[in-house]
N, C-alpha and C positions, 0 to 999 in steps of 0.2 A: 646347583643353586640357580635360581631364576633371577636373571639380571633385571634391572629397571626397564630396559628397552623391551625385553620379552614380556615382562609384566604388563606394560602398556599395550602391547599387541594383543595379549589375552583379554585384557579389560575391554579393548575395542570390540572384541567379538561378543562378549557376554554382558557387558555393562558392569559398573562398579559394584552394584548390589549382588552380583552373582560371582564375585571374586573375593576370596577371603584369605589373607595371609597373616591375620592377627594371631598372636600366641594362643589365645583362648579358642579361636575358631579352628586352628590346626590341631590343638590338643584333643578336641572332640573326635577327630577322625584319625587319631594316632594309634588306635587299637580297635579290635573287634571282640567277639564273644570268646575268643581263644585266650586262655590264661597265659601269662608270662611273656607276651609279645607286645611291645609298644615302640613306636618310632614316629616322630613328627614328620608330616609332609611339609613341603615348602609352600603349598597353596591348596585351597579347596575351591573347586569350580563347579558351578551348577549350570550346564548348558540347557538351552530351551528347545532344541531340535537337532536333527541329524546333521544338518549343515554346520551348526556350531561345533558339534562334536568333531566332525571332519576337519574343520579349520583349526581347532585346538590341537588335534593330533598332528597335523602337518607342521605346526610350529614346534611342538615337543620333539618330533622326529628329527627335525632340522638341528635342534640344539641338544639332542640326546638327553632329554628330560624324561624321567620315568613317569608312567601313567598307571594309576590304579583305579579301575572302575569299581564302584561300590554300591551295593544295595542298602540293606538295613544293618549290615554288619553282624548278622546273627550266626555266621559260619564259625566252625569249630576247628579250623585248620590254619588259622592266621592267614587266610586267603586274601583279606583286604587290609592287612597291616602294611603300611608303606615302608618296608624294611630298608629301602634305598632312597627314601625321600621322594621328591618329585611332586606330581600333581595327583590329588584324589578327585575323581569325577563322581559327582552325586547326581541323581536323576529325579529330584523332587519336582521339577517342572514337567518331566516326561513321564507322566503317571496316568495316562488316559487309556481307557478301553476304546479302541478306535472303531471296532465293528464286531457284532455277533451275527454270524452268517448261519441262519437256521437251515438254509437249503443245503449248504456244503458241510454243516456241522463243524464250524471252525470259529475261533475268536481271535482277533488281531489286537495286540496290546503294545504299549510302550514299556520299557524295562522297569519303570518305577511303580507299576501297578502292584498294590498289595495282594498277596495270594488269596487271602480270605475274601477280599472284595470281589475278586474275579469269580471265585467259587459261588458266592451269593448271587452275583449278577446273572450268571448262566443258569443257575437253578431256578431263578424266577421265570425262566422260559422253558422249564422242563428238561434242561440239559445238564450235563455232568462233566466237571473237570476233576478227575480223581486224585492227582498228586496233592498230598496234604502234609507237608513237613510240620513238625511240632511247633515251629516258629511261625506258622502261616498267618497269625494275626498281625505280624509285623514284617515278615520277610517279603521280598519283592520277586516278581517273576524273573527279572533280569538276573538277580542273585541266584534264584533257583536253577536257571538254565546254566549259568556259569559253573555251579557246583554239582549239577545233575542231581538235585535233591530228591530224596525218597519220601517216606511218610508211612503212616499206619496202614494205608490201603495198598501199599506197594506189592504185597504178596499176590493179590488177585489182579490188580490193574497195572502194575509196573510203576516206573519212576518218571521223572520229568522228561527224560530223553524220549520216552515212548509217545509223547504227545506234542513234540515240537515238529511242525511240518515245514516251516519256512522261517528264515531269519533275514534281517537287514543288519549288516555288519560293517563297521568302519575298520579298515585294515590299518596296520602300523604306519603305512605311508600316506594315510588320509583318504585313500580311495574307498568308495562305498560299493559293496556288492550285495546281491540278493541271492539267497539259496533256497531251493525247494519251492513249494507253492501249495495251493489248495488241491492237491492231487492225491488220489489213492495210490497211484503208481507213477514213479518217476525215476528212471535209471540213466539219465543223461549226465554223464561225467562222474567225477568223484562225489561221494556223499559229504559235501562240505557242511551240511546242516549237522550231521552227527559229529563231525570233527570239532565244531565250535561248542557243542553242548558238553559241559564238563571240562572245558579247557581253562577254566578259572581266570579268564581275562588275560591269558598269556599270548593269545593269538590275534585278538581283535576285540572290538567293543560292540556289543549287541545294542542296537537302537530300536529294533522293532521285532516282534515275534508273532507268528501265526500258529495257533495251537489247536490240536484236535479235541473235539468234544464227542461225547456219547450220550445216548438217552439216559435220563435219570432213572435209577433202579426203582422198581415198583414198591418194594418194602424192604425192611431190614430188621434183624433181631440180634440182641447182644446178650452174652452170658459171661459169668466168671466161673472158672474151675479152680477149686482150692486144693492144695496138695500139702501133705506132711512130709513128702519126699521130693526134694528139688530135682533129682534126676528123673523121677517119674514124670514130672511136668515136661522135661525135655524129651522124654520118650514119647509122650502123648503127641507132641508136635510132629514127630516123624511118622507116627501111626496115622494121624489125620490125613497127611498128604499121601501116605501109602494107600489109603482107602479111596484115593482119587477125588478127594474133596479139597477145593481151594477156597478157603474162607476169605472174606474181604479183609479181615483183620485177625491176626493171631500173635498177640503180644505177651511178653513174659516179664514178670517182676519178681525178684527174690525177696526174702523176708526183710533184710535190712532196708531195701528200697520201700517196701510196703509201709514199714513203721514211719519212715521219714515223710513219705507222701501223705499218709493219713494225718500225721501231726500238722501238716501244712494245709491240706485240702478239707479235712473234717467232713468226709462224706460217708463214713461208716465202713471203710475198707477193713477186712479182717487182718489183724497183725499177729495172730497166734498160729499162722501156717508158714510153711517153709517157702512156698511160692504160689503165685496165681498165674493163670492164663486168662487174658482178656480176649474173647473170641466174638467175632461179628460176621454175619453173612447177610448179603443183600441179593435182590433179584425177584423173580416171580414168587408169589406167596407160597405156592406148593413146594417149590424148590427150597426155599428158605426153611420151611417147616421140616422137610425131609432131611436136609443137611444138618440142621441143628440137632435134630433127634439123634442122628448117627454120631455126631461129634460128642454129644453128652454121653452116649454109651461108651465111646472110646475112652473118654476121660475117666469114667467110672470104672472101667477095666483096670485103670492104674490107681484105683482107690481114691479118686478125687471126689469132692463134694461139688455139685453143680448148682449155680444160682442163675436164674433167668431175670434179666432186667424187666420190670413190670410196666415201665412207661418210657417214652422217649426222653423225658427229663432225667430219669435214673440212668438210662444208657449214656446220655450226654455227659452226666457227671462222671461216669466210669472212664469215658474217653478223655475227659478233661484231666482226670487224675493221672492217667498215663502220660499225657502231654506235659504235665507239670512236674515230672520226675526230676528234671535238671534243676528247675527253680527250687524245688524242695531240698534237694541235696546241697545246693549252693549255700544254704543257710547254716550248714554244719561247721564249715571252716572257711578261712579267707580265700582259699584257692580250691577250685573244683576242676579236675581233669576228667573229661568225658571222652572216651574213645569208641571206636566202632569196628572192632575186629569181627570179621565175617567168615563163616565157614559154610560148606554145604549143609543142607537141612539134616542130613543123616548123621552129621557129626556134632550136632548141638549138645547132646548129653556129655560127650567127651570134652567139648570146649568149656562148658559150664564147670565141670569138675576141675579142669586144669586151671581155670581162673581162680577158683577157691583155694586150690593147693598153692598157687603162686602167691596169692595174697598172704596166706599163712606163712609161707617161706620168708617173705620180706617184712612181715609184721606191719602190714598196712591194711586199712579198711577199704575194700572194694565192693561196691553195690552193683549188681548186674540187672539190667532190664533191656528191653529192646524188641526188635521186630523178629521174633523167634521163627515165624513162619518162613522167612527167607534167609534165615541163618545170620541175620545182622544184629549182633549183640552189642550192648553198650556198657562195658565195664567202666565204672565211674568211681574215682577216688577223691574224696574230700581230704584236702591236705593244707599245708601252709608253706608258701614259697620261702618264707623266712627261716624255716627249719631245714637247714642244708642236709643234715643227716637223713631226715625222712624223705626229702626230695630225691636224694640219690637212690634210696630204696624204691621209691615210686618209679623212677626212671628204669631201674633194672627190672622191676615187676612188669611194666608195660612192654619192654623189649622182649621179655620171655613170652608174654601174651601174644605179641605179633608173630614171633617165631613159631609158636604153637599153632596159630591160625594157619600160617602158610604150610606147616607140616601136615595139617589136616586137609589140605587142598583149598584153603581159603585165601584171604587177602588182608592187607593192612588197613583198608578202608572200604566200606561198602557204600557210604553215602556222604561222609563228611568232606571228602576230597583230600588232596595231598598238601597243597599250600606250602607254607614254610615249616609247619610242624612235622609232617610226615615225610618231607623230602629226604632226610637221611636214611629212611627205610625203603624207599621205592625200589632200589636196585635189588633188594631181597626178593621182591616179587617178580620184577621184569627181567633181571639179569643185565649185564653190560650191553649186550647187543640191543635189547629192548630200549634201554635208556638212550643209546646213540641214535636209534631210529627216531625217537621222539625229538631229540635235539635237532635232527636234520629238518624235521617239519617246522620247528620253532625258528631255526635259522632262515628257512625259505620265506616265512611269512613276516618275520620280525628281525631282520638282519642287524639292526642297531640295538636290539635288546631292551626296548623301552616299555614293552607291554608287561606290566605287573612283574618286574624282575624280582629275583630272590625266591620265587615260588617253583614248586615241583622238582627242580633240579638242585640237588644238594651241593653246597660249596665247601662244606667241612663236615667233620664228624660230630660237631656239637649238635645236641638234640633240641632242647627247648631253650632258646636264648632270649634275653631282653635286650632290645636295641633301642637306644635313646639318642636323640639328636637335639 
């Protein structure tokens, strides 16, 4: 709990207008996009600069007050749910693009910058920031870095981690460090930049980031491949990569997902097929033409029907439909559980088949879509948390899905993160020695355990819990 004395110290740093401990104000930040997790923080604070962040952290560290840094709360692993109370830090004031450096091909931003705003700003200068999570219209760069977010373009261009060149970080003791720089090469010491990316706010608070940019691709082309055999679609993914073609986007939607998305988006998606692949390639005109021609041939070898987007508006509608899958599915039932079991590309067909068999075994509805090109599938279950019997079956189904992913050489999460939701399963992937190594790093940087506690490291065998305060 925050005493009155500590409260006044924090208000002195940020001002009354940036400190909120009202019930309504705290309730807004008691949950994120993850179903079934909710816990009230003791206060919500909006710092205006790095110094204020550092001063807040020093006070919290002294009094053992938990700190949860939060972007827009779009994560799906309960990564920003304050499960142990404390302070939620929001970065609505620290939302500026500080510099676009066209000579060094970098952009420097504060953590509260909206992802799509950044993408648009650099594209106006003929530059390209590829990471594009589905929540990019509202997600922040700070949140993307903390979760190492992926996106539709991850197959060809990689994820957030691949574009973070330098960070300014406030450590748990309030000290401020800078990692990396505008350098193509830098091997001076440990790679702390990579350490903080994907650390989910458990090691420090990111207050500034320098990101890599690349030239904007010359052109792009989009197509749909329609399948009457779901496994044929999965085989096509493997064949495209085996033919040494790396598309910008290679997305998968099964029939249940298609039906729901079309009902939501109304853009003319086919609903009488078992699955579709949304495929896009960008680059020089001649390369795009060559690659898309060969991709179409590969899909047709698996008896797919191929449709080419006739305009950028049509292509954008297809991309929007894919990005809206979660929103569409969330309309079906009060609770929507979206996971991201990930396997090597060569195992996609086996994984898709296993998901369907597991869903049938437990009598639950699971729609599958995702970034098929990099093996990152999103089995999604519309359910109702109030139906205890169904929830038990959903839990068992997802446990088997995670176990199958690991059996196939995969992992429990490809882009959503561990947070509180996946913490009980992490040891399945890393083993006890791996968990202990991670704990050693955590202990070294955050000995008092104030940085986003209750995340990554499981404290019990309970899986998805609701915590209220």
